[in-house]
HTML snippet that shows the backbone in 3Dmol.js (N, CA, C, O; Angstrom):
<script src="https://3Dmol.org/build/3Dmol-min.js"></script>
<div id="view" style="width:600px;height:400px;position:relative"></div>
<script>
const pdb = `
ATOM      1  N   MET A   1       9.360 -17.111  92.730  1.00  0.00           N
ATOM      2  CA  MET A   1       9.846 -16.383  91.704  1.00  0.00           C
ATOM      3  C   MET A   1      11.128 -17.268  91.638  1.00  0.00           C
ATOM      4  O   MET A   1      11.629 -17.661  92.691  1.00  0.00           O
ATOM      5  N   ALA A   2      11.710 -17.614  90.354  1.00  0.00           N
ATOM      6  CA  ALA A   2      13.129 -18.495  90.289  1.00  0.00           C
ATOM      7  C   ALA A   2      13.820 -17.923  89.089  1.00  0.00           C
ATOM      8  O   ALA A   2      13.285 -17.202  88.247  1.00  0.00           O
ATOM      9  N   PRO A   3      15.087 -18.330  89.104  1.00  0.00           N
ATOM     10  CA  PRO A   3      15.974 -17.327  87.933  1.00  0.00           C
ATOM     11  C   PRO A   3      15.229 -17.950  86.752  1.00  0.00           C
ATOM     12  O   PRO A   3      14.571 -18.982  86.625  1.00  0.00           O
ATOM     13  N   GLY A   4      15.598 -16.866  85.866  1.00  0.00           N
ATOM     14  CA  GLY A   4      14.668 -16.866  84.595  1.00  0.00           C
ATOM     15  C   GLY A   4      13.773 -16.104  84.470  1.00  0.00           C
ATOM     16  O   GLY A   4      13.406 -15.680  83.374  1.00  0.00           O
ATOM     17  N   GLN A   5      13.114 -15.704  85.882  1.00  0.00           N
ATOM     18  CA  GLN A   5      12.110 -14.642  85.618  1.00  0.00           C
ATOM     19  C   GLN A   5      12.389 -13.053  85.524  1.00  0.00           C
ATOM     20  O   GLN A   5      13.560 -12.748  85.298  1.00  0.00           O
ATOM     21  N   ILE A   6      11.784 -12.376  85.618  1.00  0.00           N
ATOM     22  CA  ILE A   6      12.231 -10.783  85.639  1.00  0.00           C
ATOM     23  C   ILE A   6      10.559 -10.578  86.333  1.00  0.00           C
ATOM     24  O   ILE A   6       9.550 -11.244  86.101  1.00  0.00           O
ATOM     25  N   LEU A   7      10.741  -9.472  87.189  1.00  0.00           N
ATOM     26  CA  LEU A   7       9.645  -8.875  88.061  1.00  0.00           C
ATOM     27  C   LEU A   7      10.100  -7.456  87.605  1.00  0.00           C
ATOM     28  O   LEU A   7      11.209  -6.931  87.706  1.00  0.00           O
ATOM     29  N   ASP A   8       8.749  -6.903  86.987  1.00  0.00           N
ATOM     30  CA  ASP A   8       8.860  -5.847  86.547  1.00  0.00           C
ATOM     31  C   ASP A   8       7.615  -4.908  87.545  1.00  0.00           C
ATOM     32  O   ASP A   8       6.437  -5.252  87.448  1.00  0.00           O
ATOM     33  N   TYR A   9       7.964  -3.853  88.380  1.00  0.00           N
ATOM     34  CA  TYR A   9       7.635  -3.118  89.346  1.00  0.00           C
ATOM     35  C   TYR A   9       7.343  -1.201  88.882  1.00  0.00           C
ATOM     36  O   TYR A   9       8.173  -0.641  88.167  1.00  0.00           O
ATOM     37  N   SER A  10       6.210  -0.504  89.363  1.00  0.00           N
ATOM     38  CA  SER A  10       6.397   0.293  89.192  1.00  0.00           C
ATOM     39  C   SER A  10       5.396   0.687  90.619  1.00  0.00           C
ATOM     40  O   SER A  10       4.565  -0.111  91.053  1.00  0.00           O
ATOM     41  N   PHE A  11       5.668   2.159  91.285  1.00  0.00           N
ATOM     42  CA  PHE A  11       4.661   2.590  92.080  1.00  0.00           C
ATOM     43  C   PHE A  11       4.445   3.822  92.314  1.00  0.00           C
ATOM     44  O   PHE A  11       5.635   4.137  92.291  1.00  0.00           O
ATOM     45  N   GLU A  12       3.845   4.928  92.551  1.00  0.00           N
ATOM     46  CA  GLU A  12       3.667   6.290  93.140  1.00  0.00           C
ATOM     47  C   GLU A  12       3.111   6.433  94.556  1.00  0.00           C
ATOM     48  O   GLU A  12       1.911   6.276  94.785  1.00  0.00           O
ATOM     49  N   ALA A  13       3.652   6.615  95.127  1.00  0.00           N
ATOM     50  CA  ALA A  13       2.763   7.285  96.861  1.00  0.00           C
ATOM     51  C   ALA A  13       2.643   8.802  96.567  1.00  0.00           C
ATOM     52  O   ALA A  13       3.386   9.510  95.887  1.00  0.00           O
ATOM     53  N   THR A  14       1.451   9.142  97.290  1.00  0.00           N
ATOM     54  CA  THR A  14       1.286  10.647  98.144  1.00  0.00           C
ATOM     55  C   THR A  14       2.080  11.784  98.154  1.00  0.00           C
ATOM     56  O   THR A  14       2.151  12.910  97.661  1.00  0.00           O
ATOM     57  N   LYS A  15       2.896  10.706  99.246  1.00  0.00           N
ATOM     58  CA  LYS A  15       3.848  11.305 100.085  1.00  0.00           C
ATOM     59  C   LYS A  15       5.109  10.103 100.019  1.00  0.00           C
ATOM     60  O   LYS A  15       4.916   8.909  99.795  1.00  0.00           O
ATOM     61  N   PRO A  16       6.132  10.605 100.216  1.00  0.00           N
ATOM     62  CA  PRO A  16       7.921   9.726 100.745  1.00  0.00           C
ATOM     63  C   PRO A  16       7.368   8.139 101.394  1.00  0.00           C
ATOM     64  O   PRO A  16       6.705   7.819 102.381  1.00  0.00           O
ATOM     65  N   VAL A  17       7.571   7.905 101.047  1.00  0.00           N
ATOM     66  CA  VAL A  17       7.666   5.781 101.951  1.00  0.00           C
ATOM     67  C   VAL A  17       9.052   5.667 101.405  1.00  0.00           C
ATOM     68  O   VAL A  17       9.660   6.475 100.704  1.00  0.00           O
ATOM     69  N   ASP A  18       9.506   4.276 101.953  1.00  0.00           N
ATOM     70  CA  ASP A  18       9.887   3.202 102.418  1.00  0.00           C
ATOM     71  C   ASP A  18       9.649   2.088 101.513  1.00  0.00           C
ATOM     72  O   ASP A  18       8.487   1.694 101.412  1.00  0.00           O
ATOM     73  N   PHE A  19      10.694   1.438 100.745  1.00  0.00           N
ATOM     74  CA  PHE A  19      10.057   0.544  99.433  1.00  0.00           C
ATOM     75  C   PHE A  19      10.674  -0.595  99.782  1.00  0.00           C
ATOM     76  O   PHE A  19      11.301  -0.384 100.820  1.00  0.00           O
ATOM     77  N   ASN A  20      10.793  -1.658  99.427  1.00  0.00           N
ATOM     78  CA  ASN A  20      12.047  -2.680  99.666  1.00  0.00           C
ATOM     79  C   ASN A  20      11.109  -3.987  98.569  1.00  0.00           C
ATOM     80  O   ASN A  20       9.908  -3.967  98.303  1.00  0.00           O
ATOM     81  N   ILE A  21      12.241  -5.110  98.076  1.00  0.00           N
ATOM     82  CA  ILE A  21      11.708  -6.517  97.452  1.00  0.00           C
ATOM     83  C   ILE A  21      13.004  -6.991  98.761  1.00  0.00           C
ATOM     84  O   ILE A  21      14.143  -6.638  99.067  1.00  0.00           O
ATOM     85  N   HIS A  22      11.666  -8.282  99.364  1.00  0.00           N
ATOM     86  CA  HIS A  22      12.936  -8.875 100.247  1.00  0.00           C
ATOM     87  C   HIS A  22      12.297 -10.431 100.169  1.00  0.00           C
ATOM     88  O   HIS A  22      11.264 -10.688  99.551  1.00  0.00           O
ATOM     89  N   PHE A  23      12.995 -11.298 100.815  1.00  0.00           N
ATOM     90  CA  PHE A  23      12.889 -12.675 101.204  1.00  0.00           C
ATOM     91  C   PHE A  23      13.481 -12.934 102.304  1.00  0.00           C
ATOM     92  O   PHE A  23      14.542 -12.537 102.786  1.00  0.00           O
ATOM     93  N   HIS A  24      12.076 -14.190 102.927  1.00  0.00           N
ATOM     94  CA  HIS A  24      12.553 -14.696 104.642  1.00  0.00           C
ATOM     95  C   HIS A  24      13.819 -15.653 104.183  1.00  0.00           C
ATOM     96  O   HIS A  24      14.002 -16.009 103.019  1.00  0.00           O
ATOM     97  N   GLU A  25      14.456 -15.922 105.027  1.00  0.00           N
ATOM     98  CA  GLU A  25      15.386 -17.279 104.880  1.00  0.00           C
ATOM     99  C   GLU A  25      15.660 -17.915 106.761  1.00  0.00           C
ATOM    100  O   GLU A  25      14.987 -17.474 107.692  1.00  0.00           O
ATOM    101  N   ASP A  26      16.456 -18.685 106.884  1.00  0.00           N
ATOM    102  CA  ASP A  26      16.398 -19.489 108.353  1.00  0.00           C
ATOM    103  C   ASP A  26      17.354 -18.372 108.737  1.00  0.00           C
ATOM    104  O   ASP A  26      17.538 -18.212 109.944  1.00  0.00           O
ATOM    105  N   SER A  27      17.867 -17.731 108.050  1.00  0.00           N
ATOM    106  CA  SER A  27      19.768 -16.616 108.933  1.00  0.00           C
ATOM    107  C   SER A  27      18.751 -15.489 108.725  1.00  0.00           C
ATOM    108  O   SER A  27      19.370 -14.502 109.120  1.00  0.00           O
ATOM    109  N   GLY A  28      17.461 -15.052 108.301  1.00  0.00           N
ATOM    110  CA  GLY A  28      17.086 -13.682 108.522  1.00  0.00           C
ATOM    111  C   GLY A  28      15.897 -13.332 106.915  1.00  0.00           C
ATOM    112  O   GLY A  28      15.049 -14.025 106.353  1.00  0.00           O
ATOM    113  N   ILE A  29      16.390 -12.039 106.689  1.00  0.00           N
ATOM    114  CA  ILE A  29      15.527 -11.056 106.047  1.00  0.00           C
ATOM    115  C   ILE A  29      16.824 -10.619 104.931  1.00  0.00           C
ATOM    116  O   ILE A  29      17.723  -9.950 105.440  1.00  0.00           O
ATOM    117  N   SER A  30      16.937 -10.896 103.734  1.00  0.00           N
ATOM    118  CA  SER A  30      17.470 -10.704 102.620  1.00  0.00           C
ATOM    119  C   SER A  30      16.413  -9.495 101.546  1.00  0.00           C
ATOM    120  O   SER A  30      15.278  -9.775 101.162  1.00  0.00           O
ATOM    121  N   TYR A  31      17.192  -8.082 101.214  1.00  0.00           N
ATOM    122  CA  TYR A  31      17.049  -7.307 100.840  1.00  0.00           C
ATOM    123  C   TYR A  31      17.698  -6.754  99.771  1.00  0.00           C
ATOM    124  O   TYR A  31      18.483  -5.831  99.992  1.00  0.00           O
ATOM    125  N   PRO A  32      17.438  -7.320  98.138  1.00  0.00           N
ATOM    126  CA  PRO A  32      18.094  -7.674  97.004  1.00  0.00           C
ATOM    127  C   PRO A  32      17.398  -5.849  96.468  1.00  0.00           C
ATOM    128  O   PRO A  32      17.768  -5.278  95.442  1.00  0.00           O
ATOM    129  N   ILE A  33      16.681  -5.445  97.172  1.00  0.00           N
ATOM    130  CA  ILE A  33      16.498  -3.922  96.404  1.00  0.00           C
ATOM    131  C   ILE A  33      15.586  -2.725  97.792  1.00  0.00           C
ATOM    132  O   ILE A  33      14.428  -2.869  98.185  1.00  0.00           O
ATOM    133  N   GLU A  34      16.237  -2.015  98.088  1.00  0.00           N
ATOM    134  CA  GLU A  34      15.465  -1.072  99.840  1.00  0.00           C
ATOM    135  C   GLU A  34      16.132   0.169  98.910  1.00  0.00           C
ATOM    136  O   GLU A  34      17.186   0.357  98.302  1.00  0.00           O
ATOM    137  N   LYS A  35      14.952   0.857  99.155  1.00  0.00           N
ATOM    138  CA  LYS A  35      14.857   2.609  98.677  1.00  0.00           C
ATOM    139  C   LYS A  35      14.131   3.194  99.907  1.00  0.00           C
ATOM    140  O   LYS A  35      13.092   2.779 100.421  1.00  0.00           O
ATOM    141  N   LYS A  36      14.969   4.347 100.305  1.00  0.00           N
ATOM    142  CA  LYS A  36      14.541   5.114 101.291  1.00  0.00           C
ATOM    143  C   LYS A  36      13.622   6.265 100.830  1.00  0.00           C
ATOM    144  O   LYS A  36      14.070   6.894  99.871  1.00  0.00           O
ATOM    145  N   GLY A  37      12.466   6.658 101.296  1.00  0.00           N
ATOM    146  CA  GLY A  37      11.658   8.449 101.263  1.00  0.00           C
ATOM    147  C   GLY A  37      11.623   8.167 100.114  1.00  0.00           C
ATOM    148  O   GLY A  37      12.717   8.423  99.609  1.00  0.00           O
ATOM    149  N   VAL A  38      10.314   7.407  98.783  1.00  0.00           N
ATOM    150  CA  VAL A  38      10.759   8.002  97.935  1.00  0.00           C
ATOM    151  C   VAL A  38       9.530   7.919  97.475  1.00  0.00           C
ATOM    152  O   VAL A  38       8.875   7.290  98.306  1.00  0.00           O
ATOM    153  N   SER A  39       8.692   8.319  96.325  1.00  0.00           N
ATOM    154  CA  SER A  39       7.790   9.145  96.519  1.00  0.00           C
ATOM    155  C   SER A  39       7.035   7.886  95.229  1.00  0.00           C
ATOM    156  O   SER A  39       5.941   7.322  95.259  1.00  0.00           O
ATOM    157  N   SER A  40       8.266   7.796  94.101  1.00  0.00           N
ATOM    158  CA  SER A  40       7.972   6.258  93.057  1.00  0.00           C
ATOM    159  C   SER A  40       9.211   6.186  92.761  1.00  0.00           C
ATOM    160  O   SER A  40      10.190   6.827  93.142  1.00  0.00           O
ATOM    161  N   ASP A  41       9.029   5.081  91.819  1.00  0.00           N
ATOM    162  CA  ASP A  41       9.829   3.982  91.336  1.00  0.00           C
ATOM    163  C   ASP A  41       9.439   3.358  90.504  1.00  0.00           C
ATOM    164  O   ASP A  41       8.247   3.052  90.475  1.00  0.00           O
ATOM    165  N   HIS A  42      10.268   2.976  89.592  1.00  0.00           N
ATOM    166  CA  HIS A  42      10.201   2.102  88.546  1.00  0.00           C
ATOM    167  C   HIS A  42      11.841   0.842  88.213  1.00  0.00           C
ATOM    168  O   HIS A  42      13.014   1.115  88.467  1.00  0.00           O
ATOM    169  N   GLY A  43      11.462  -0.063  87.787  1.00  0.00           N
ATOM    170  CA  GLY A  43      12.285  -0.763  87.818  1.00  0.00           C
ATOM    171  C   GLY A  43      11.865  -2.491  87.367  1.00  0.00           C
ATOM    172  O   GLY A  43      10.714  -2.758  87.021  1.00  0.00           O
ATOM    173  N   SER A  44      12.934  -3.545  87.429  1.00  0.00           N
ATOM    174  CA  SER A  44      12.640  -4.974  87.095  1.00  0.00           C
ATOM    175  C   SER A  44      14.290  -5.814  88.122  1.00  0.00           C
ATOM    176  O   SER A  44      15.419  -5.360  88.307  1.00  0.00           O
ATOM    177  N   PHE A  45      13.757  -6.905  88.475  1.00  0.00           N
ATOM    178  CA  PHE A  45      14.294  -7.437  89.376  1.00  0.00           C
ATOM    179  C   PHE A  45      14.070  -9.148  88.492  1.00  0.00           C
ATOM    180  O   PHE A  45      13.095  -9.719  88.002  1.00  0.00           O
ATOM    181  N   THR A  46      15.755  -9.545  88.663  1.00  0.00           N
ATOM    182  CA  THR A  46      16.097 -10.946  88.663  1.00  0.00           C
ATOM    183  C   THR A  46      16.232 -11.374  89.445  1.00  0.00           C
ATOM    184  O   THR A  46      16.915 -10.620  90.138  1.00  0.00           O
ATOM    185  N   PRO A  47      15.939 -12.601  90.160  1.00  0.00           N
ATOM    186  CA  PRO A  47      16.015 -13.439  91.320  1.00  0.00           C
ATOM    187  C   PRO A  47      17.389 -14.184  90.762  1.00  0.00           C
ATOM    188  O   PRO A  47      17.804 -14.262  89.606  1.00  0.00           O
ATOM    189  N   GLN A  48      17.875 -14.638  91.840  1.00  0.00           N
ATOM    190  CA  GLN A  48      19.179 -15.181  91.623  1.00  0.00           C
ATOM    191  C   GLN A  48      18.925 -16.514  92.103  1.00  0.00           C
ATOM    192  O   GLN A  48      19.576 -17.441  91.622  1.00  0.00           O
ATOM    193  N   LYS A  49      17.854 -16.776  93.202  1.00  0.00           N
ATOM    194  CA  LYS A  49      17.576 -18.056  93.396  1.00  0.00           C
ATOM    195  C   LYS A  49      16.304 -18.268  93.527  1.00  0.00           C
ATOM    196  O   LYS A  49      15.501 -17.378  93.808  1.00  0.00           O
ATOM    197  N   LYS A  50      16.066 -19.245  93.370  1.00  0.00           N
ATOM    198  CA  LYS A  50      14.132 -19.588  93.901  1.00  0.00           C
ATOM    199  C   LYS A  50      14.060 -19.114  95.223  1.00  0.00           C
ATOM    200  O   LYS A  50      14.984 -19.253  96.024  1.00  0.00           O
ATOM    201  N   GLN A  51      12.323 -18.208  95.637  1.00  0.00           N
ATOM    202  CA  GLN A  51      12.238 -18.021  96.637  1.00  0.00           C
ATOM    203  C   GLN A  51      11.252 -17.533  96.471  1.00  0.00           C
ATOM    204  O   GLN A  51      10.686 -17.806  95.413  1.00  0.00           O
ATOM    205  N   PHE A  52      10.682 -16.726  97.286  1.00  0.00           N
ATOM    206  CA  PHE A  52       9.500 -16.507  97.828  1.00  0.00           C
ATOM    207  C   PHE A  52       9.633 -14.860  97.533  1.00  0.00           C
ATOM    208  O   PHE A  52       9.811 -14.440  98.677  1.00  0.00           O
ATOM    209  N   TYR A  53       9.642 -14.106  96.966  1.00  0.00           N
ATOM    210  CA  TYR A  53       9.642 -12.404  97.732  1.00  0.00           C
ATOM    211  C   TYR A  53       8.518 -11.517  97.634  1.00  0.00           C
ATOM    212  O   TYR A  53       7.405 -11.572  97.111  1.00  0.00           O
ATOM    213  N   CYS A  54       9.338 -10.463  98.483  1.00  0.00           N
ATOM    214  CA  CYS A  54       8.003  -9.689  98.912  1.00  0.00           C
ATOM    215  C   CYS A  54       8.132  -8.303  98.809  1.00  0.00           C
ATOM    216  O   CYS A  54       8.904  -7.528  99.373  1.00  0.00           O
ATOM    217  N   LEU A  55       7.153  -8.107  97.909  1.00  0.00           N
ATOM    218  CA  LEU A  55       7.554  -5.992  97.859  1.00  0.00           C
ATOM    219  C   LEU A  55       6.833  -5.569  98.784  1.00  0.00           C
ATOM    220  O   LEU A  55       5.825  -6.261  98.926  1.00  0.00           O
ATOM    221  N   MET A  56       6.946  -4.430  99.721  1.00  0.00           N
ATOM    222  CA  MET A  56       6.542  -4.109 100.778  1.00  0.00           C
ATOM    223  C   MET A  56       7.052  -2.210 100.407  1.00  0.00           C
ATOM    224  O   MET A  56       8.059  -1.650  99.974  1.00  0.00           O
ATOM    225  N   TRP A  57       5.760  -1.804 100.857  1.00  0.00           N
ATOM    226  CA  TRP A  57       5.784  -0.037 101.043  1.00  0.00           C
ATOM    227  C   TRP A  57       5.447  -0.219 102.669  1.00  0.00           C
ATOM    228  O   TRP A  57       4.772  -1.038 103.292  1.00  0.00           O
ATOM    229  N   THR A  58       6.255   0.955 103.059  1.00  0.00           N
ATOM    230  CA  THR A  58       6.407   1.864 105.198  1.00  0.00           C
ATOM    231  C   THR A  58       6.177   3.297 104.815  1.00  0.00           C
ATOM    232  O   THR A  58       6.929   4.076 104.228  1.00  0.00           O
ATOM    233  N   ASN A  59       4.777   3.490 105.354  1.00  0.00           N
ATOM    234  CA  ASN A  59       4.393   4.789 105.532  1.00  0.00           C
ATOM    235  C   ASN A  59       4.880   5.380 106.674  1.00  0.00           C
ATOM    236  O   ASN A  59       4.112   5.588 107.613  1.00  0.00           O
ATOM    237  N   PHE A  60       6.217   5.726 106.744  1.00  0.00           N
ATOM    238  CA  PHE A  60       6.477   6.230 108.197  1.00  0.00           C
ATOM    239  C   PHE A  60       6.493   7.826 108.423  1.00  0.00           C
ATOM    240  O   PHE A  60       7.202   8.421 109.235  1.00  0.00           O
ATOM    241  N   GLN A  61       5.449   8.459 107.428  1.00  0.00           N
ATOM    242  CA  GLN A  61       4.547   9.705 107.778  1.00  0.00           C
ATOM    243  C   GLN A  61       3.320   9.462 109.218  1.00  0.00           C
ATOM    244  O   GLN A  61       2.804   8.415 109.608  1.00  0.00           O
ATOM    245  N   HIS A  62       3.198  10.530 109.610  1.00  0.00           N
ATOM    246  CA  HIS A  62       1.847  10.453 110.629  1.00  0.00           C
ATOM    247  C   HIS A  62       0.677  10.852 109.687  1.00  0.00           C
ATOM    248  O   HIS A  62      -0.362  11.096 110.302  1.00  0.00           O
ATOM    249  N   GLU A  63       0.579  11.020 107.842  1.00  0.00           N
ATOM    250  CA  GLU A  63      -0.537  10.928 107.660  1.00  0.00           C
ATOM    251  C   GLU A  63      -0.596   9.570 107.175  1.00  0.00           C
ATOM    252  O   GLU A  63       0.032   8.533 107.385  1.00  0.00           O
ATOM    253  N   PHE A  64      -1.657   9.966 106.387  1.00  0.00           N
ATOM    254  CA  PHE A  64      -2.406   8.839 105.045  1.00  0.00           C
ATOM    255  C   PHE A  64      -1.889   9.102 103.776  1.00  0.00           C
ATOM    256  O   PHE A  64      -1.516  10.169 103.287  1.00  0.00           O
ATOM    257  N   VAL A  65      -1.924   7.797 103.243  1.00  0.00           N
ATOM    258  CA  VAL A  65      -0.063   8.199 102.401  1.00  0.00           C
ATOM    259  C   VAL A  65      -1.659   7.062 101.294  1.00  0.00           C
ATOM    260  O   VAL A  65      -2.410   6.219 101.786  1.00  0.00           O
ATOM    261  N   THR A  66      -1.622   7.520  99.901  1.00  0.00           N
ATOM    262  CA  THR A  66      -1.930   6.762  98.764  1.00  0.00           C
ATOM    263  C   THR A  66      -1.000   6.614  98.236  1.00  0.00           C
ATOM    264  O   THR A  66      -0.021   7.324  98.006  1.00  0.00           O
ATOM    265  N   LEU A  67      -1.363   5.355  97.947  1.00  0.00           N
ATOM    266  CA  LEU A  67      -0.544   4.428  97.168  1.00  0.00           C
ATOM    267  C   LEU A  67      -0.955   4.080  95.151  1.00  0.00           C
ATOM    268  O   LEU A  67      -1.894   4.679  94.627  1.00  0.00           O
ATOM    269  N   THR A  68      -0.377   3.416  94.612  1.00  0.00           N
ATOM    270  CA  THR A  68      -0.551   3.009  93.683  1.00  0.00           C
ATOM    271  C   THR A  68       0.549   2.345  92.777  1.00  0.00           C
ATOM    272  O   THR A  68       1.624   2.910  92.574  1.00  0.00           O
ATOM    273  N   TYR A  69       0.280   1.310  92.326  1.00  0.00           N
ATOM    274  CA  TYR A  69       1.459   0.170  92.006  1.00  0.00           C
ATOM    275  C   TYR A  69       1.002  -1.058  90.836  1.00  0.00           C
ATOM    276  O   TYR A  69      -0.113  -1.569  90.735  1.00  0.00           O
ATOM    277  N   THR A  70       1.638  -1.210  90.402  1.00  0.00           N
ATOM    278  CA  THR A  70       1.558  -2.221  89.002  1.00  0.00           C
ATOM    279  C   THR A  70       3.157  -3.541  89.176  1.00  0.00           C
ATOM    280  O   THR A  70       4.330  -3.307  89.464  1.00  0.00           O
ATOM    281  N   TYR A  71       2.460  -4.839  88.850  1.00  0.00           N
ATOM    282  CA  TYR A  71       3.921  -5.549  88.669  1.00  0.00           C
ATOM    283  C   TYR A  71       3.092  -6.374  88.035  1.00  0.00           C
ATOM    284  O   TYR A  71       1.870  -6.487  88.133  1.00  0.00           O
ATOM    285  N   GLY A  72       4.145  -7.147  87.138  1.00  0.00           N
ATOM    286  CA  GLY A  72       4.174  -8.555  86.730  1.00  0.00           C
ATOM    287  C   GLY A  72       5.503  -9.379  86.556  1.00  0.00           C
ATOM    288  O   GLY A  72       6.497  -8.951  87.142  1.00  0.00           O
ATOM    289  N   VAL A  73       5.575 -10.162  86.041  1.00  0.00           N
ATOM    290  CA  VAL A  73       6.333 -11.169  86.224  1.00  0.00           C
ATOM    291  C   VAL A  73       6.336 -11.874  85.009  1.00  0.00           C
ATOM    292  O   VAL A  73       5.262 -12.305  84.590  1.00  0.00           O
ATOM    293  N   ARG A  74       7.651 -12.111  84.205  1.00  0.00           N
ATOM    294  CA  ARG A  74       7.662 -12.089  82.748  1.00  0.00           C
ATOM    295  C   ARG A  74       8.955 -13.785  82.339  1.00  0.00           C
ATOM    296  O   ARG A  74       9.642 -14.194  83.275  1.00  0.00           O
ATOM    297  N   LYS A  75       9.007 -14.166  81.589  1.00  0.00           N
ATOM    298  CA  LYS A  75      10.136 -14.986  81.663  1.00  0.00           C
ATOM    299  C   LYS A  75      10.824 -13.917  80.796  1.00  0.00           C
ATOM    300  O   LYS A  75      10.301 -13.017  80.139  1.00  0.00           O
ATOM    301  N   GLU A  76      12.437 -14.309  80.990  1.00  0.00           N
ATOM    302  CA  GLU A  76      13.475 -13.698  80.603  1.00  0.00           C
ATOM    303  C   GLU A  76      13.891 -14.522  79.023  1.00  0.00           C
ATOM    304  O   GLU A  76      13.809 -15.687  78.636  1.00  0.00           O
ATOM    305  N   GLN A  77      14.457 -12.967  78.276  1.00  0.00           N
ATOM    306  CA  GLN A  77      14.648 -13.469  76.663  1.00  0.00           C
ATOM    307  C   GLN A  77      15.855 -13.963  77.315  1.00  0.00           C
ATOM    308  O   GLN A  77      16.397 -13.590  78.355  1.00  0.00           O
ATOM    309  N   LYS A  78      16.220 -15.049  76.333  1.00  0.00           N
ATOM    310  CA  LYS A  78      18.194 -15.220  75.883  1.00  0.00           C
ATOM    311  C   LYS A  78      18.188 -15.753  74.585  1.00  0.00           C
ATOM    312  O   LYS A  78      19.251 -15.983  74.008  1.00  0.00           O
TER     313      LYS A  78
END
`;
const viewer = $3Dmol.createViewer("view");
viewer.addModel(pdb, "pdb");
viewer.setStyle({}, {cartoon: {color: "spectrum"}});
viewer.zoomTo();
viewer.render();
</script>
């Protein structure tokens, strides 16, 4: 993704999960969005720089979790 693009996302999980949007650089990993213990969320993300961004969910439960998600990238309207 690059500046001028918008990522729209939403998800639902049957149990709380940790969710983040992150990217990797030589200096480490940056997390522009990070949420802990949520079973649903939706929003939009506009990158500040060109980068490969990852959406990641972590199941910290000891049980199976079903996750449903949607996402799309669109151009920013000026």
